[in-house]
C-alpha positions, 0 to 999 in steps of 0.5 A, spaced: 163 316 538 162 313 544 158 307 546 154 304 551 149 299 553 142 299 551 135 295 551 135 290 546 130 294 542 133 300 542 136 300 536 130 298 532 127 304 535 131 308 534 132 307 527 125 307 525 126 314 530 132 317 526 131 314 520 138 312 520 141 305 521 145 305 528 151 303 530 152 297 534 157 293 536 159 286 539 164 286 546 171 286 544 173 281 549 170 279 557 174 286 560 171 291 555 163 288 556 165 288 564 168 296 564 161 298 559 156 294 564 159 297 571 157 304 566 151 302 565 150 301 572 152 307 574 148 311 569 142 308 571 144 310 579 145 317 577 139 318 573 134 315 578 138 320 583 137 325 578 129 323 577 124 330 576 119 326 580 116 319 584 113 316 577 121 317 574 124 314 581 120 308 578 121 307 572 130 309 573 129 304 579 126 298 573 133 301 569 138 300 575 135 293 577 135 291 569 143 293 569 143 289 575 141 283 572 145 284 565 151 284 570 149 279 573 148 275 568 155 277 565 158 274 571 155 268 572 154 266 564 153 259 566 146 260 568 139 262 565 136 269 567 131 266 571 137 262 575 140 269 577 134 273 579 132 267 583 139 267 586 138 274 586 131 275 591 135 269 595 141 273 596 135 279 598 132 276 602 137 272 606 141 279 608 134 281 610 133 276 615 140 276 617 140 284 618 133 286 617 131 291 612 133 298 610 125 300 612 126 303 618 131 309 615 136 308 621 143 311 620 149 311 624 156 312 625 162 307 621 168 309 622 173 306 618 175 302 623 169 299 624 168 297 617 175 294 616 173 290 622 166 288 619 169 285 613 174 281 616 172 279 622 164 278 621 161 279 614 158 272 610 159 270 619 153 272 621 147 267 623 140 268 624 136 268 629 137 259 628 145 260 628 144 259 621 149 263 616 
């Protein structure tokens, strides 16, 4: 038997649809919760990539978002769902101000040396147009 993280209402829906008890359990500890959380994100991203049409793509993107939020809530246990959401949106907006969005769909050549330089010298030190981090 294999386990995976599911949405809150899935076990009850399973029991109603299949006529048998859903087998669920708690995590054995944080390392297992971390493992299954990361697996869920990968699963949902793959389903987004495999979506057969745009309607399914939006549904799968919603699942990716839900999996990411669940993972961030696991990592930052002291925060409420609202606080985690606000921090997520804030990080998105901050990156957009500092680096722009991806709306222009620019493809750029980046070597391993370029990546190393960026992560060692620039990431986290980029300022906005007012010189603020």
